[in-house]
N, CA, C and O atoms as a Tinker XYZ file with bonds, in Angstrom:
   328  protein
     1  N      0.958000   -1.294000   -0.078000    73     2
     2  CA     0.159000    0.070000   -0.150000    64     1     3
     3  C      1.092000    1.125000    0.031000    63     2     4     5
     4  O      2.128000    1.097000    0.695000    81     3
     5  N      0.447000    2.382000   -0.862000    73     3     6
     6  CA     1.417000    3.430000   -0.535000    64     5     7
     7  C      1.376000    4.382000    0.364000    63     6     8     9
     8  O      0.380000    4.914000    0.856000    81     7
     9  N      2.242000    4.539000    0.521000    73     7    10
    10  CA     2.347000    5.744000    1.999000    64     9    11
    11  C      2.039000    7.350000    1.364000    63    10    12    13
    12  O      2.425000    7.972000    0.374000    81    11
    13  N      0.945000    7.683000    2.748000    73    11    14
    14  CA     0.679000    9.124000    2.298000    64    13    15
    15  C      1.774000    9.816000    2.609000    63    14    16    17
    16  O      2.434000    9.563000    3.616000    81    15
    17  N      2.108000   10.881000    1.658000    73    15    18
    18  CA     2.937000   11.708000    1.901000    64    17    19
    19  C      2.554000   13.106000    1.799000    63    18    20    21
    20  O      3.172000   14.008000    2.366000    81    19
    21  N      1.447000   13.289000    1.011000    73    19    22
    22  CA     0.742000   14.828000    1.395000    64    21    23
    23  C     -0.832000   15.125000    1.978000    63    22    24    25
    24  O     -1.784000   14.346000    1.945000    81    23
    25  N     -0.796000   16.224000    2.409000    73    23    26
    26  CA    -2.131000   16.272000    2.725000    64    25    27
    27  C     -2.479000   17.690000    2.879000    63    26    28    29
    28  O     -2.139000   18.467000    3.771000    81    27
    29  N     -3.550000   17.974000    1.389000    73    27    30
    30  CA    -3.763000   19.309000    1.167000    64    29    31
    31  C     -5.586000   19.453000    1.092000    63    30    32    33
    32  O     -6.491000   18.976000    0.407000    81    31
    33  N     -5.450000   20.406000    2.238000    73    31    34
    34  CA    -6.686000   20.622000    2.927000    64    33    35
    35  C     -7.194000   21.948000    2.832000    63    34    36    37
    36  O     -8.378000   22.169000    3.086000    81    35
    37  N     -6.337000   22.935000    2.458000    73    35    38
    38  CA    -6.636000   24.303000    2.234000    64    37    39
    39  C     -8.335000   24.341000    1.877000    63    38    40    41
    40  O     -9.110000   23.562000    1.320000    81    39
    41  N     -8.451000   25.646000    2.498000    73    39    42
    42  CA   -10.446000   25.940000    2.202000    64    41    43
    43  C    -11.041000   24.984000    2.203000    63    42    44    45
    44  O    -11.703000   24.655000    1.219000    81    43
    45  N    -10.961000   24.024000    3.656000    73    43    46
    46  CA   -12.196000   23.466000    3.862000    64    45    47
    47  C    -12.501000   23.618000    5.113000    63    46    48    49
    48  O    -12.709000   22.625000    5.811000    81    47
    49  N    -12.571000   24.745000    5.561000    73    47    50
    50  CA   -13.480000   24.656000    7.231000    64    49    51
    51  C    -12.789000   23.913000    8.237000    63    50    52    53
    52  O    -13.435000   23.612000    9.241000    81    51
    53  N    -11.788000   23.621000    8.164000    73    51    54
    54  CA   -11.248000   22.404000    9.003000    64    53    55
    55  C    -11.178000   23.100000   10.354000    63    54    56    57
    56  O    -10.965000   24.307000   10.239000    81    55
    57  N    -11.250000   22.839000   11.096000    73    55    58
    58  CA   -10.989000   23.992000   12.826000    64    57    59
    59  C     -9.744000   23.153000   13.516000    63    58    60    61
    60  O     -8.842000   23.809000   14.038000    81    59
    61  N     -9.692000   21.916000   13.524000    73    59    62
    62  CA    -8.641000   21.570000   14.131000    64    61    63
    63  C     -7.918000   20.499000   13.715000    63    62    64    65
    64  O     -8.134000   20.063000   12.584000    81    63
    65  N     -6.990000   19.923000   14.504000    73    63    66
    66  CA    -5.739000   18.536000   13.700000    64    65    67
    67  C     -6.012000   17.527000   14.621000    63    66    68    69
    68  O     -5.473000   17.644000   15.722000    81    67
    69  N     -6.838000   16.413000   14.390000    73    67    70
    70  CA    -7.261000   15.585000   15.163000    64    69    71
    71  C     -6.197000   14.538000   15.397000    63    70    72    73
    72  O     -5.854000   13.971000   14.360000    81    71
    73  N     -5.509000   14.086000   16.645000    73    71    74
    74  CA    -4.741000   13.484000   16.625000    64    73    75
    75  C     -5.050000   12.183000   16.330000    63    74    76    77
    76  O     -4.225000   11.378000   15.896000    81    75
    77  N     -6.452000   11.888000   16.595000    73    75    78
    78  CA    -6.777000   10.003000   16.168000    64    77    79
    79  C     -6.477000    9.875000   14.487000    63    78    80    81
    80  O     -6.204000    8.915000   13.767000    81    79
    81  N     -6.690000   11.491000   14.208000    73    79    82
    82  CA    -6.533000   11.054000   12.351000    64    81    83
    83  C     -5.471000   11.135000   11.984000    63    82    84    85
    84  O     -5.073000   10.286000   11.187000    81    83
    85  N     -4.740000   12.015000   12.351000    73    83    86
    86  CA    -3.652000   12.590000   11.557000    64    85    87
    87  C     -1.855000   11.859000   12.450000    63    86    88    89
    88  O     -0.698000   11.879000   12.031000    81    87
    89  N     -2.304000   11.454000   13.417000    73    87    90
    90  CA    -1.149000   10.885000   14.256000    64    89    91
    91  C     -0.223000    9.673000   13.773000    63    90    92    93
    92  O      0.999000    9.564000   13.875000    81    91
    93  N     -1.067000    8.879000   13.273000    73    91    94
    94  CA    -0.666000    7.356000   12.351000    64    93    95
    95  C      0.024000    7.724000   11.393000    63    94    96    97
    96  O      0.942000    6.927000   11.199000    81    95
    97  N      0.014000    8.710000   10.575000    73    95    98
    98  CA     0.738000    9.025000    9.806000    64    97    99
    99  C      1.390000   10.385000    9.508000    63    98   100   101
   100  O      1.707000   10.895000    8.433000    81    99
   101  N      1.474000   10.731000   10.508000    73    99   102
   102  CA     2.365000   12.096000   10.731000    64   101   103
   103  C      3.654000   12.265000   10.402000    63   102   104   105
   104  O      4.058000   13.134000    9.630000    81   103
   105  N      4.225000   11.582000   10.877000    73   103   106
   106  CA     6.059000   11.011000   10.720000    64   105   107
   107  C      5.927000   10.584000    9.203000    63   106   108   109
   108  O      7.046000   10.459000    8.704000    81   107
   109  N      4.691000   10.269000    8.144000    73   107   110
   110  CA     5.293000   10.014000    6.833000    64   109   111
   111  C      5.195000   11.338000    5.856000    63   110   112   113
   112  O      5.536000   11.386000    4.674000    81   111
   113  N      4.660000   12.362000    6.628000    73   111   114
   114  CA     4.367000   13.494000    5.939000    64   113   115
   115  C      5.444000   14.157000    5.018000    63   114   116   117
   116  O      6.512000   13.795000    5.512000    81   115
   117  N      5.649000   14.767000    4.175000    73   115   118
   118  CA     6.462000   16.364000    3.305000    64   117   119
   119  C      6.260000   17.146000    3.487000    63   118   120   121
   120  O      6.932000   18.123000    3.818000    81   119
   121  N      4.432000   16.858000    3.206000    73   119   122
   122  CA     4.159000   18.254000    3.202000    64   121   123
   123  C      1.853000   18.304000    3.937000    63   122   124   125
   124  O      0.994000   17.429000    4.048000    81   123
   125  N      1.871000   19.335000    4.119000    73   123   126
   126  CA     0.926000   19.142000    4.965000    64   125   127
   127  C      0.152000   20.845000    4.254000    63   126   128   129
   128  O      1.065000   21.647000    4.060000    81   127
   129  N     -1.067000   21.353000    3.933000    73   127   130
   130  CA    -1.065000   22.301000    3.502000    64   129   131
   131  C     -2.694000   22.507000    4.160000    63   130   132   133
   132  O     -3.716000   22.071000    3.631000    81   131
   133  N     -2.629000   23.154000    5.225000    73   131   134
   134  CA    -4.077000   23.703000    5.526000    64   133   135
   135  C     -4.698000   24.920000    5.808000    63   134   136   137
   136  O     -5.548000   25.216000    6.649000    81   135
   137  N     -3.909000   25.810000    4.640000    73   135   138
   138  CA    -4.012000   27.358000    4.705000    64   137   139
   139  C     -5.696000   27.753000    4.872000    63   138   140   141
   140  O     -6.432000   26.865000    4.441000    81   139
   141  N     -6.182000   28.593000    5.264000    73   139   142
   142  CA    -7.543000   29.422000    4.644000    64   141   143
   143  C     -8.467000   28.593000    5.502000    63   142   144   145
   144  O     -9.673000   28.752000    5.314000    81   143
   145  N     -8.131000   27.862000    6.277000    73   143   146
   146  CA    -9.265000   26.901000    7.515000    64   145   147
   147  C     -9.271000   28.110000    8.416000    63   146   148   149
   148  O     -8.491000   29.062000    8.426000    81   147
   149  N    -10.595000   27.801000    9.367000    73   147   150
   150  CA   -10.555000   28.786000   10.459000    64   149   151
   151  C    -10.158000   27.820000   11.445000    63   150   152   153
   152  O    -11.005000   27.252000   12.135000    81   151
   153  N     -8.638000   27.540000   11.587000    73   151   154
   154  CA    -8.164000   26.613000   12.816000    64   153   155
   155  C     -8.472000   27.273000   13.959000    63   154   156   157
   156  O     -8.345000   28.496000   14.029000    81   155
   157  N     -8.874000   26.591000   14.892000    73   155   158
   158  CA    -9.018000   27.002000   16.532000    64   157   159
   159  C     -7.397000   26.543000   17.175000    63   158   160   161
   160  O     -7.263000   25.326000   17.306000    81   159
   161  N     -6.629000   27.085000   17.429000    73   159   162
   162  CA    -5.398000   26.555000   18.227000    64   161   163
   163  C     -5.522000   26.842000   19.432000    63   162   164   165
   164  O     -5.322000   27.915000   20.001000    81   163
   165  N     -5.940000   25.627000   19.921000    73   163   166
   166  CA    -6.429000   25.622000   21.632000    64   165   167
   167  C     -5.827000   24.227000   22.141000    63   166   168   169
   168  O     -5.096000   23.609000   21.367000    81   167
   169  N     -6.072000   23.764000   23.266000    73   167   170
   170  CA    -5.447000   22.793000   23.683000    64   169   171
   171  C     -5.264000   21.037000   23.050000    63   170   172   173
   172  O     -4.569000   20.047000   23.280000    81   171
   173  N     -6.443000   21.485000   22.088000    73   171   174
   174  CA    -6.828000   19.981000   21.327000    64   173   175
   175  C     -5.623000   19.919000   20.031000    63   174   176   177
   176  O     -5.651000   18.969000   19.249000    81   175
   177  N     -4.681000   20.911000   19.903000    73   175   178
   178  CA    -3.352000   20.773000   19.440000    64   177   179
   179  C     -2.097000   20.653000   20.119000    63   178   180   181
   180  O     -0.950000   20.753000   19.683000    81   179
   181  N     -2.645000   20.359000   21.566000    73   179   182
   182  CA    -1.171000   19.992000   22.216000    64   181   183
   183  C     -0.492000   18.968000   21.651000    63   182   184   185
   184  O      0.705000   19.222000   21.523000    81   183
   185  N     -0.793000   18.009000   21.307000    73   183   186
   186  CA    -0.195000   16.544000   20.897000    64   185   187
   187  C      0.791000   17.152000   19.487000    63   186   188   189
   188  O      1.674000   16.414000   19.049000    81   187
   189  N      0.582000   18.345000   18.936000    73   187   190
   190  CA     1.510000   18.444000   18.354000    64   189   191
   191  C      2.770000   19.053000   18.509000    63   190   192   193
   192  O      3.672000   19.143000   17.676000    81   191
   193  N      2.720000   19.578000   20.003000    73   191   194
   194  CA     3.788000   19.689000   20.471000    64   193   195
   195  C      5.033000   19.027000   20.522000    63   194   196   197
   196  O      6.092000   19.655000   20.551000    81   195
   197  N      4.969000   17.784000   20.534000    73   195   198
   198  CA     5.272000   16.577000   20.661000    64   197   199
   199  C      5.919000   16.238000   19.487000    63   198   200   201
   200  O      6.763000   15.353000   19.631000    81   199
   201  N      5.757000   16.745000   18.190000    73   199   202
   202  CA     6.084000   16.036000   16.657000    64   201   203
   203  C      6.572000   16.784000   15.974000    63   202   204   205
   204  O      6.190000   17.954000   16.001000    81   203
   205  N      7.651000   16.348000   15.070000    73   203   206
   206  CA     8.076000   17.170000   14.116000    64   205   207
   207  C      7.123000   16.908000   13.065000    63   206   208   209
   208  O      6.570000   15.893000   12.641000    81   207
   209  N      7.089000   18.850000   12.607000    73   207   210
   210  CA     6.323000   18.905000   11.937000    64   209   211
   211  C      6.706000   18.427000   10.153000    63   210   212   213
   212  O      7.915000   18.218000   10.249000    81   211
   213  N      6.453000   18.243000    9.125000    73   211   214
   214  CA     6.799000   17.798000    7.671000    64   213   215
   215  C      7.330000   18.880000    7.097000    63   214   216   217
   216  O      6.553000   19.832000    7.153000    81   215
   217  N      8.522000   19.157000    6.473000    73   215   218
   218  CA     9.366000   19.699000    5.982000    64   217   219
   219  C      8.647000   21.280000    5.442000    63   218   220   221
   220  O      9.116000   22.368000    5.778000    81   219
   221  N      7.200000   21.068000    4.381000    73   219   222
   222  CA     6.397000   22.136000    4.154000    64   221   223
   223  C      5.216000   21.966000    4.855000    63   222   224   225
   224  O      4.493000   20.975000    4.750000    81   223
   225  N      4.953000   23.190000    5.772000    73   223   226
   226  CA     3.746000   22.929000    6.076000    64   225   227
   227  C      3.190000   24.400000    6.288000    63   226   228   229
   228  O      3.789000   25.425000    6.614000    81   227
   229  N      1.955000   24.192000    6.021000    73   227   230
   230  CA     1.274000   25.524000    6.013000    64   229   231
   231  C      0.150000   25.361000    6.413000    63   230   232   233
   232  O     -0.592000   24.601000    5.790000    81   231
   233  N     -0.394000   26.174000    7.822000    73   231   234
   234  CA    -1.362000   26.079000    8.568000    64   233   235
   235  C     -1.322000   27.229000    9.320000    63   234   236   237
   236  O     -0.226000   27.625000    9.716000    81   235
   237  N     -2.369000   27.859000    9.598000    73   235   238
   238  CA    -2.176000   29.352000   10.736000    64   237   239
   239  C     -3.595000   29.277000   11.467000    63   238   240   241
   240  O     -4.644000   28.871000   10.967000    81   239
   241  N     -3.415000   29.710000   12.625000    73   239   242
   242  CA    -4.186000   29.986000   13.352000    64   241   243
   243  C     -5.338000   31.098000   13.120000    63   242   244   245
   244  O     -5.111000   32.218000   12.664000    81   243
   245  N     -6.676000   30.589000   13.525000    73   243   246
   246  CA    -7.918000   31.845000   13.286000    64   245   247
   247  C     -8.371000   32.209000   14.529000    63   246   248   249
   248  O     -8.780000   33.334000   14.817000    81   247
   249  N     -8.314000   31.451000   15.125000    73   247   250
   250  CA    -9.191000   31.639000   16.924000    64   249   251
   251  C     -7.572000   30.884000   17.720000    63   250   252   253
   252  O     -6.685000   30.182000   17.234000    81   251
   253  N     -7.796000   31.477000   19.176000    73   251   254
   254  CA    -8.245000   32.749000   19.431000    64   253   255
   255  C     -8.008000   33.874000   18.736000    63   254   256   257
   256  O     -7.356000   33.670000   17.712000    81   255
   257  N     -8.470000   35.577000   19.044000    73   255   258
   258  CA    -7.984000   36.329000   18.289000    64   257   259
   259  C     -6.733000   36.755000   18.484000    63   258   260   261
   260  O     -6.263000   37.422000   17.562000    81   259
   261  N     -5.977000   36.540000   19.526000    73   259   262
   262  CA    -4.562000   36.957000   20.096000    64   261   263
   263  C     -3.648000   35.876000   19.154000    63   262   264   265
   264  O     -2.421000   35.958000   19.206000    81   263
   265  N     -4.313000   34.844000   18.275000    73   263   266
   266  CA    -3.476000   33.979000   17.981000    64   265   267
   267  C     -3.590000   33.861000   16.347000    63   266   268   269
   268  O     -3.076000   33.123000   15.507000    81   267
   269  N     -4.637000   35.097000   16.312000    73   267   270
   270  CA    -4.787000   35.312000   14.772000    64   269   271
   271  C     -3.547000   35.140000   13.420000    63   270   272   273
   272  O     -2.681000   36.009000   13.330000    81   271
   273  N     -3.567000   34.116000   12.555000    73   271   274
   274  CA    -2.613000   34.555000   12.050000    64   273   275
   275  C     -0.833000   34.090000   12.327000    63   274   276   277
   276  O      0.228000   34.296000   11.738000    81   275
   277  N     -1.206000   33.478000   13.376000    73   275   278
   278  CA     0.012000   32.777000   13.927000    64   277   279
   279  C      0.040000   31.538000   13.259000    63   278   280   281
   280  O     -0.908000   30.753000   13.242000    81   279
   281  N      1.596000   31.285000   12.470000    73   279   282
   282  CA     1.424000   30.114000   12.134000    64   281   283
   283  C      1.753000   28.432000   12.960000    63   282   284   285
   284  O      2.798000   28.385000   13.608000    81   283
   285  N      1.138000   27.521000   12.929000    73   283   286
   286  CA     0.868000   26.449000   13.890000    64   285   287
   287  C      2.688000   26.151000   14.162000    63   286   288   289
   288  O      3.158000   26.045000   15.295000    81   287
   289  N      3.377000   26.069000   13.109000    73   287   290
   290  CA     4.758000   25.530000   13.550000    64   289   291
   291  C      5.311000   26.161000   14.573000    63   290   292   293
   292  O      6.169000   25.612000   15.265000    81   291
   293  N      4.717000   27.877000   14.878000    73   291   294
   294  CA     5.290000   29.013000   15.715000    64   293   295
   295  C      5.048000   28.803000   17.192000    63   294   296   297
   296  O      5.805000   29.309000   18.020000    81   295
   297  N      3.920000   28.005000   17.568000    73   295   298
   298  CA     2.885000   27.919000   18.722000    64   297   299
   299  C      3.929000   27.442000   19.823000    63   298   300   301
   300  O      5.010000   26.878000   19.655000    81   299
   301  N      3.507000   27.700000   20.603000    73   299   302
   302  CA     4.314000   27.307000   22.221000    64   301   303
   303  C      3.220000   26.389000   22.793000    63   302   304   305
   304  O      2.053000   26.394000   22.403000    81   303
   305  N      3.663000   25.695000   23.645000    73   303   306
   306  CA     2.368000   24.767000   24.200000    64   305   307
   307  C      1.721000   25.636000   25.194000    63   306   308   309
   308  O      0.611000   25.257000   25.566000    81   307
   309  N      2.342000   27.096000   25.876000    73   307   310
   310  CA     1.664000   28.208000   26.916000    64   309   311
   311  C      0.340000   28.416000   26.124000    63   310   312   313
   312  O     -0.743000   28.347000   26.705000    81   311
   313  N      0.447000   28.698000   24.656000    73   311   314
   314  CA    -0.448000   29.711000   23.724000    64   313   315
   315  C     -2.005000   28.784000   23.742000    63   314   316   317
   316  O     -3.087000   29.369000   23.717000    81   315
   317  N     -1.883000   27.288000   23.790000    73   315   318
   318  CA    -2.880000   26.322000   23.876000    64   317   319
   319  C     -3.595000   25.970000   24.928000    63   318   320   321
   320  O     -3.382000   25.018000   25.679000    81   319
   321  N     -4.709000   26.990000   24.989000    73   319   322
   322  CA    -5.605000   26.648000   26.441000    64   321   323
   323  C     -6.712000   26.221000   25.871000    63   322   324   325
   324  O     -6.858000   26.621000   24.716000    81   323
   325  N     -7.676000   25.433000   26.361000    73   323   326
   326  CA    -8.988000   25.162000   26.296000    64   325   327
   327  C    -10.144000   26.089000   27.579000    63   326   328
   328  O    -11.358000   25.886000   27.574000    81   327
């Protein structure tokens, strides 16, 4: 079975990156595009703090307002509250 190497989900109204969905394939990815989604950067994204991001990662926070426009690769665990 071929490996999943790219996830292109820009402009799909995605609010979070679910660990159950992405964790099993995360290490295989070399590209993830989640731009132009209303991403809510809160405690549900804390699992991302313990993984390496794919070389080409495009995703930004929309919520909360103080993180609007922040790239998820630049988040710190202290930013992610529920």
